[in-house]
C-alpha positions as CSV (number, residue, x, y, z in Angstrom):
1,M,12.1,5.6,-19.0
2,W,13.9,2.1,-18.4
3,Y,14.1,3.0,-14.6
4,K,10.2,3.7,-14.3
5,F,9.4,0.4,-16.2
6,I,11.7,-1.7,-14.1
7,H,9.9,0.0,-10.8
8,F,6.7,-0.9,-12.1
9,F,7.3,-4.7,-12.7
10,K,9.3,-4.5,-9.1
11,D,6.6,-2.8,-7.3
12,R,3.8,-5.2,-8.2
13,L,3.3,-8.5,-6.1
14,I,1.1,-10.1,-8.7
15,I,3.4,-9.4,-11.5
16,K,6.8,-10.8,-9.5
17,L,4.8,-14.2,-8.9
18,A,3.5,-14.0,-12.6
19,L,7.5,-13.3,-13.8
20,A,8.9,-15.8,-11.2
21,I,6.1,-18.6,-12.8
22,I,7.3,-17.9,-16.4
23,V,11.5,-17.8,-15.2
24,L,10.7,-21.6,-13.5
25,L,8.7,-22.6,-16.7
26,C,11.8,-21.9,-18.8
27,I,14.2,-23.2,-16.3
28,V,11.9,-26.5,-16.6
29,Y,11.4,-26.5,-20.3
30,G,14.9,-25.9,-20.4
31,I,16.4,-28.8,-18.3
32,S,13.5,-31.0,-19.2
33,G,15.1,-32.4,-22.7
34,P,19.4,-32.9,-21.0
35,L,17.5,-34.4,-18.0
36,E,14.9,-37.0,-20.3
37,A,17.9,-37.7,-22.7
38,G,20.9,-38.2,-19.3
39,I,18.4,-40.7,-17.9
40,Y,17.1,-42.7,-21.2
41,K,21.1,-43.4,-21.7
42,L,22.2,-44.3,-18.4
43,L,19.1,-46.6,-18.5
44,D,20.4,-47.8,-22.2
45,Y,23.9,-47.8,-21.1
46,Y,23.0,-50.6,-18.4
47,Y,20.5,-52.3,-20.1
48,F,22.6,-52.5,-23.5
49,D,26.1,-51.3,-23.1
50,L,26.4,-53.6,-20.5
51,G,24.7,-56.1,-21.5
52,N,22.7,-56.6,-18.7
53,M,19.3,-56.8,-21.1
54,I,21.2,-59.7,-22.6
55,K,21.3,-61.4,-19.1
56,E,17.9,-61.0,-18.3
57,D,16.8,-63.3,-21.8
58,N,19.4,-65.8,-21.0
59,A,18.1,-66.2,-17.6
60,C,14.7,-66.3,-18.4
61,R,15.6,-68.9,-21.6
62,E,17.5,-71.2,-18.9
63,A,14.3,-71.1,-16.3
64,F,12.0,-71.8,-19.1
65,Q,13.8,-74.8,-20.1
66,E,14.4,-75.7,-16.6
67,Y,11.1,-75.9,-16.1
68,V,10.3,-77.9,-19.6
69,T,12.7,-80.4,-17.8
70,E,11.8,-80.6,-14.3
71,N,8.2,-81.1,-15.2
72,G,8.5,-82.9,-18.1
73,I,6.2,-80.7,-20.4
74,T,5.5,-82.1,-24.1
75,S,5.6,-79.6,-27.1
76,E,1.9,-80.0,-27.4
77,D,1.0,-79.0,-23.4
78,I,0.0,-75.5,-24.0
79,D,-1.8,-75.0,-20.8
80,S,1.8,-75.7,-19.1
81,I,3.6,-73.3,-21.1
82,C,1.0,-70.8,-20.6
83,E,1.1,-71.4,-16.8
84,W,4.7,-70.5,-17.0
85,N,4.0,-67.6,-18.9
86,S,2.0,-66.1,-16.6
87,E,4.4,-66.4,-13.9
88,Y,6.6,-64.5,-16.1
89,P,4.4,-61.8,-17.4
90,D,7.0,-59.7,-18.6
91,V,8.7,-62.4,-20.4
92,S,7.7,-62.8,-24.3
93,L,8.1,-66.0,-25.2
94,V,7.1,-67.5,-29.2
95,L,7.5,-71.0,-30.0
96,T,8.0,-72.3,-33.4
97,D,8.3,-75.4,-35.9
98,D,9.9,-75.2,-39.3
99,T,5.9,-73.9,-40.5
100,Y,3.7,-72.6,-37.5
101,I,3.4,-70.9,-35.1
102,R,2.9,-73.2,-31.9
103,Y,2.7,-70.9,-29.0
104,S,2.7,-66.8,-28.7
105,S,2.5,-64.6,-25.9
106,S,0.9,-61.9,-27.6
107,A,-2.5,-64.5,-28.5
108,N,-5.3,-65.0,-26.4
109,Y,-4.5,-68.0,-24.8
110,N,-7.0,-67.3,-21.8
111,Q,-10.2,-69.0,-23.8
112,S,-10.4,-72.8,-22.9
113,F,-10.4,-75.5,-25.0
114,E,-11.7,-79.1,-24.7
115,R,-9.0,-80.8,-27.2
116,L,-6.4,-79.8,-28.7
117,A,-7.3,-80.3,-31.8
118,D,-9.2,-77.2,-31.4
119,Y,-6.2,-74.8,-30.6
120,Y,-4.3,-76.3,-33.5
121,N,-7.8,-75.4,-35.8
122,Y,-8.2,-72.2,-34.0
123,H,-5.0,-70.9,-34.5
124,T,-1.5,-72.9,-35.0
125,T,-3.2,-74.1,-38.2
126,Q,-3.7,-70.9,-39.0
127,E,-0.3,-69.1,-38.2
128,L,2.1,-69.6,-40.7
129,I,5.5,-68.4,-40.0
130,S,5.6,-66.7,-43.2
131,N,2.7,-64.7,-42.3
132,H,5.3,-63.1,-39.5
133,T,7.3,-61.1,-40.9
134,E,8.5,-59.7,-37.3
135,L,10.1,-63.5,-36.8
136,Y,13.0,-62.8,-38.8
137,Y,14.3,-60.1,-36.2
138,M,14.5,-62.6,-33.6
139,T,16.6,-64.7,-31.8
140,F,15.5,-67.9,-31.3
141,Y,17.2,-71.0,-29.3
142,G,16.3,-74.6,-29.7
143,I,13.6,-76.2,-26.6
144,T,13.7,-80.1,-26.1
145,F,10.9,-81.1,-24.9
146,A,9.8,-84.6,-22.9
147,D,8.0,-85.9,-26.0
148,G,11.8,-85.4,-27.8
149,V,10.5,-82.4,-29.9
150,T,12.7,-79.6,-30.0
151,L,11.1,-76.3,-30.8
152,F,12.1,-72.9,-31.6
153,A,12.0,-70.5,-28.9
154,S,12.3,-66.6,-28.5
155,V,12.4,-65.9,-25.1
156,E,12.7,-61.9,-24.7
157,S,12.3,-60.1,-21.4
158,Y,10.4,-56.8,-20.9
159,G,11.1,-56.1,-17.2
160,Y,13.6,-53.2,-18.6
161,T,10.2,-51.2,-19.7
162,K,9.0,-51.1,-15.9
163,V,12.2,-49.7,-14.8
164,Y,11.8,-46.7,-18.2
165,L,8.5,-46.3,-17.2
166,F,9.4,-45.2,-13.3
167,A,12.3,-43.1,-14.1
168,Y,9.8,-41.3,-16.9
169,Y,7.4,-40.9,-14.2
170,L,10.5,-39.8,-11.3
171,Y,11.6,-37.4,-14.1
172,L,8.1,-35.5,-14.4
173,L,7.7,-35.8,-10.6
174,F,11.2,-34.0,-10.3
175,L,10.2,-31.4,-13.1
176,L,7.1,-30.7,-10.9
177,L,9.2,-30.2,-7.7
178,L,11.4,-28.0,-9.7
179,F,9.0,-26.0,-10.4
180,L,7.0,-26.5,-7.3
181,I,9.8,-25.8,-4.2
182,P,11.3,-22.2,-5.7
183,L,7.5,-20.7,-6.2
184,L,6.5,-22.3,-3.2
185,L,9.3,-20.6,-0.8
186,I,8.6,-17.4,-2.4
187,V,5.1,-17.5,-1.8
188,R,6.1,-18.9,1.9
189,G,8.2,-15.6,2.1
190,K,5.4,-13.5,1.4
191,I,3.2,-15.0,3.7
192,N,5.3,-15.2,6.7
193,Y,5.8,-11.2,6.1
194,I,1.9,-10.9,6.0
195,K,2.2,-12.8,9.2
196,K,5.3,-10.6,10.4
197,L,3.0,-7.5,10.0
198,A,0.3,-9.2,10.9
199,R,1.6,-9.5,15.0
200,E,3.4,-6.3,14.6
201,L,-0.2,-4.7,14.0
202,R,-1.3,-6.1,17.2
203,I,1.5,-4.4,19.5
204,L,0.1,-1.0,18.1
205,E,-3.0,-2.5,18.7
206,S,-2.0,-2.6,22.0
207,G,-1.0,1.2,22.5
208,D,2.9,1.0,21.6
209,L,3.0,3.1,18.8
210,T,6.8,3.7,19.3
211,Y,6.6,0.0,17.3
212,N,8.2,0.2,14.0
213,M,6.4,-2.3,11.1
214,T,9.1,-4.2,9.3
215,E,9.6,-2.5,6.0
216,K,11.1,-5.4,3.4
217,G,10.7,-5.2,-0.2
218,S,9.2,-2.9,-2.7
219,D,5.4,-4.5,-3.6
220,E,2.1,-3.6,-2.1
221,I,2.6,-5.6,1.1
222,Y,5.8,-3.1,1.5
223,Q,3.7,-0.5,0.7
224,L,1.1,-1.5,3.0
225,A,3.4,-1.6,6.3
226,Y,5.4,1.8,5.1
227,G,1.9,3.3,5.2
228,I,1.1,1.8,8.3
229,N,4.8,3.3,9.9
230,Q,3.4,6.8,8.1
231,M,0.4,6.5,9.8
232,R,2.1,5.9,13.3
233,L,4.3,8.8,12.7
234,S,1.5,11.1,12.2
235,I,-0.7,9.6,15.0
236,L,2.6,10.1,17.3
237,E,3.2,13.6,15.9
238,K,-0.3,15.0,16.5
239,Q,0.1,13.4,20.2
240,Q,3.7,15.2,21.0
241,Q,1.9,18.0,19.5
242,A,-0.7,17.4,21.5
243,D,1.5,16.8,24.4
244,A,3.2,20.6,23.6
245,N,0.0,22.6,23.2
246,Q,-1.2,21.3,26.5
247,I,1.5,22.9,27.8
248,A,1.4,25.5,26.2
249,N,-1.4,26.1,26.4
250,Q,-1.4,26.3,30.4
251,K,1.9,28.7,30.5
252,L,-0.1,30.6,28.2
253,I,-3.3,30.7,30.8
254,T,-1.4,31.3,33.8
255,S,0.7,34.2,32.0
256,L,-2.1,36.1,30.9
257,S,-4.2,35.5,34.0
258,H,-1.2,36.9,36.0
259,D,-1.0,39.6,33.8
260,L,-4.7,39.8,33.9
261,R,-4.9,39.7,37.4
262,T,-2.4,42.9,38.0
263,P,-4.8,45.7,35.5
264,L,-7.7,44.1,37.3
265,T,-6.2,44.8,40.6
266,S,-5.3,48.5,39.5
267,V,-8.8,48.9,38.3
268,I,-10.1,47.7,41.6
269,G,-8.1,49.9,43.8
270,Y,-8.7,53.2,41.1
271,L,-12.6,52.5,41.7
272,E,-12.2,52.0,45.7
273,I,-10.4,55.9,45.5
274,L,-13.3,56.8,43.4
275,K,-16.2,55.5,45.1
276,Q,-14.7,56.8,48.6
277,H,-13.6,60.3,47.3
278,K,-10.5,60.0,48.6
279,Y,-8.9,62.0,45.1
280,K,-7.9,65.7,45.9
281,N,-9.0,67.7,43.5
282,E,-10.9,67.1,39.8
283,A,-7.3,66.8,38.1
284,Q,-6.4,63.7,40.2
285,L,-9.6,62.6,39.6
286,Q,-9.6,62.6,35.8
287,E,-6.1,61.1,36.1
288,F,-7.8,58.2,37.8
289,L,-10.4,58.1,35.6
290,D,-7.7,57.7,32.7
291,K,-4.9,55.6,34.3
292,S,-8.9,53.1,34.8
293,S,-9.9,53.2,31.3
294,E,-5.9,52.3,30.3
295,K,-5.7,49.5,32.1
296,A,-9.5,48.1,30.8
297,F,-8.4,48.3,27.7
298,L,-5.2,46.3,28.5
299,M,-7.6,43.7,30.3
300,K,-9.6,43.9,27.2
301,D,-6.8,42.9,25.2
302,L,-5.4,40.0,27.1
303,S,-9.2,38.7,27.3
304,D,-9.3,39.4,23.7
305,K,-5.7,37.5,22.6
306,I,-7.2,34.6,25.2
307,F,-9.9,34.7,22.9
308,E,-8.0,34.4,19.5
309,Y,-5.4,31.7,20.5
310,F,-7.8,29.5,21.4
311,L,-9.8,30.3,18.1
312,V,-6.7,29.5,16.5
313,S,-4.1,27.0,18.3
314,Q,-7.8,25.0,19.3
315,R,-9.3,25.0,15.9
316,I,-12.4,26.4,17.3
317,Y,-15.4,26.4,14.8
318,E,-17.5,29.2,14.5
319,E,-21.0,29.6,12.8
320,Y,-20.6,32.1,9.8
321,H,-23.9,33.6,9.4
322,M,-23.0,35.3,5.7
323,E,-25.1,38.4,4.2
324,K,-24.4,40.3,1.3
325,I,-23.7,43.6,1.9
326,P,-23.0,46.4,-0.1
327,V,-19.5,47.9,-0.1
328,A,-21.1,51.6,0.2
329,D,-23.1,50.3,3.8
330,L,-19.9,48.4,4.8
331,I,-17.7,51.6,4.3
332,V,-20.6,53.8,6.2
333,G,-21.0,51.5,8.8
334,L,-18.1,50.1,9.7
335,L,-15.4,52.2,9.0
336,D,-17.0,55.8,10.5
337,N,-17.0,54.4,14.2
338,M,-13.5,53.3,13.7
339,V,-12.5,57.0,11.9
340,F,-13.9,58.2,15.2
341,D,-12.4,56.0,17.8
342,L,-8.7,56.7,15.9
343,E,-9.9,60.6,16.1
344,N,-10.5,60.1,19.6
345,L,-7.4,58.1,20.6
346,G,-5.6,61.0,18.9
347,F,-4.6,59.7,15.5
348,S,-4.6,62.2,11.9
349,V,-7.0,60.2,9.8
350,E,-7.0,60.8,5.5
351,A,-10.0,58.6,4.6
352,P,-11.1,60.4,1.5
353,L,-14.0,57.8,1.2
354,D,-17.8,58.2,-0.4
355,G,-19.7,55.0,0.0
356,W,-22.0,55.7,-2.7
357,Q,-19.4,55.5,-5.4
358,Y,-19.0,51.8,-5.1
359,S,-21.3,50.0,-6.4
360,G,-20.4,45.9,-5.9
361,S,-21.5,43.8,-2.8
362,C,-19.8,41.2,-1.0
363,L,-21.0,38.2,1.0
364,M,-19.7,38.4,4.7
365,D,-20.7,37.6,8.7
366,V,-20.9,41.7,9.7
367,E,-19.9,40.5,13.5
368,F,-16.7,38.7,12.2
369,M,-15.6,41.7,9.7
370,Q,-16.3,43.8,12.6
371,R,-13.6,41.2,14.7
372,V,-11.1,42.4,11.7
373,L,-11.2,45.6,12.1
374,N,-11.1,46.0,15.8
375,N,-7.8,43.8,15.6
376,I,-6.8,46.4,13.0
377,L,-7.8,49.1,15.3
378,S,-6.0,47.5,18.1
379,N,-2.9,47.2,16.3
380,I,-2.5,50.6,15.3
381,R,-3.5,51.9,18.2
382,K,-0.5,50.2,20.0
383,Y,2.2,50.0,17.0
384,A,1.1,53.5,15.4
385,D,3.1,56.6,15.0
386,A,0.8,59.1,16.1
387,A,2.7,61.9,14.4
388,V,2.0,60.3,10.8
389,P,-1.4,60.5,9.7
390,I,-3.3,57.0,9.5
391,S,-4.5,56.4,5.2
392,I,-7.9,54.9,4.9
393,N,-8.2,54.2,1.4
394,A,-10.8,52.0,-0.9
395,S,-11.0,50.5,-4.3
396,E,-12.5,48.0,-5.9
397,H,-10.7,45.7,-8.8
398,D,-10.1,41.9,-9.9
399,N,-13.5,41.3,-8.7
400,F,-12.1,41.6,-5.6
401,F,-12.8,45.0,-2.6
402,E,-9.7,46.0,-1.1
403,L,-9.7,48.2,1.7
404,R,-6.1,49.2,3.0
405,F,-5.0,50.8,5.8
406,T,-1.5,52.5,6.1
407,N,0.1,54.0,9.1
408,G,3.7,54.8,10.6
409,I,5.2,52.9,13.3
410,I,6.9,53.6,16.4
411,D,9.7,51.9,16.9
412,A,10.1,48.9,13.8
413,D,11.4,46.4,16.6
414,T,7.9,47.0,18.2
415,E,6.6,44.4,15.6
416,K,8.6,41.6,17.5
417,E,6.9,41.9,20.8
418,S,3.5,40.6,18.9
419,T,2.6,36.6,19.4
420,G,0.6,37.2,15.9
421,I,-2.1,35.4,16.9
422,G,-4.3,38.4,16.1
423,L,-3.0,38.2,12.3
424,K,-3.9,34.4,12.2
425,T,-7.2,35.2,13.3
426,C,-7.8,37.1,11.2
427,E,-6.3,34.9,8.1
428,K,-8.9,32.5,9.1
429,I,-11.7,34.9,9.1
430,M,-11.5,36.4,5.9
431,R,-10.2,32.6,4.7
432,E,-13.9,32.1,5.2
433,H,-15.2,34.6,3.4
434,G,-13.5,33.4,0.5
435,G,-10.8,36.7,0.7
436,R,-7.8,37.3,2.5
437,I,-5.8,39.8,4.6
438,V,-2.4,41.1,3.5
439,T,0.4,43.0,5.5
440,Q,3.3,44.9,4.5
441,M,6.3,47.0,6.0
442,Q,8.6,49.6,4.1
443,E,10.5,52.6,5.5
444,H,8.6,52.4,9.0
445,R,5.4,52.6,7.3
446,F,3.0,49.5,7.6
447,T,-0.2,48.6,5.6
448,T,-2.9,46.3,5.8
449,S,-5.2,45.2,2.9
450,I,-8.1,43.2,3.5
451,L,-9.8,41.6,0.1
452,L,-13.2,40.2,-0.3
453,P,-14.8,38.5,-3.1
454,L,-17.2,40.4,-5.0
455,I,-20.5,39.2,-5.8
456,Q,-20.7,38.3,-9.5
457,E,-24.1,39.6,-11.0
458,K,-26.1,37.6,-13.5
459,Q,-27.0,39.3,-16.6
């Protein structure tokens, strides 16, 4: 059961792709947490453990003090302070005295004030240090302005946040590539396989059926390649069979033509002798007539072989005209002639048949059924032992009408000389009638039975 379950998943391309996606998502999910923690740990180590963030803060504070000193900035020159802060947008700057916040980069200083008093009225006079508990967690340093006033300044650089954000995006990109690249490689492998099959199909289209399609994997694409290979082998086999049939046909026609020409020449010779009355007496006349008749029958057998061979091997289609024939008419109409012919050939026939005792009917083509009986008659004439009576019996059973012929055999090895074409022809005809022909050999006796389905009358 597990074997079938595993093969069910292996043999479905969509399931394989779905499993690949699930596995890749699990890998990405499993690696995302440790990877993210590792990246942030490295950044924390660089900025916090190594003190680089403090170095950046000190550098920003020194730059602000240098700006104030070089440009003579007073403690009330808020515009100049904002201008410096705009040049360092990643720096958080807070200036306070003992009571008020004099400047904070988080406030809105983009507004223009006509007088310094407006600024104090808008912000400073309203923002007491005591109202901002977050200031207690900041580190302040003294900054001396040009007017001699020293304000407390908190200068903190937040440039590292961009590095963290960039690392986060880089981390997401890595996870995306970790998912997409293996998936694209799997899809690319299948696409390349399909392209290869397309190239190989063009080779087959050019007529080279000996080229073997590449079979790889176990999914639907493999099944397609396997199916094309099987079709290719089937076509090759049929072509080889057709070539072999053509060679066999040529050999058979050549052989049968030679065999047919020999008795035909003899018949023509006998006819010329009879035409010119070159026989000595009536006995010789009868001898020539018998030989001519024998050769004529031989020619008939040979011509029947040719027809039957093409009927079977070349699959010639013939139209059947089925009629409802009572079994009694079959026995009276067909068998009487057959019994008469056998008795003329010197055979003893035991046929205790009374056609009127059979009430059933069969669908049959009389001409083709006569051909089956003629074939049986021909085989009896060639292989039956005239010293053994021929038995012909009929019966109705199991919704079938059975006609059975039993005869002795001259030599058990004689059957090996037969091509079997006549039997194949009879089998084909009986199949068309929905019946069958059965042969059996036992203790130098040969039995042939033909079975025809009886018509089931509606009640």
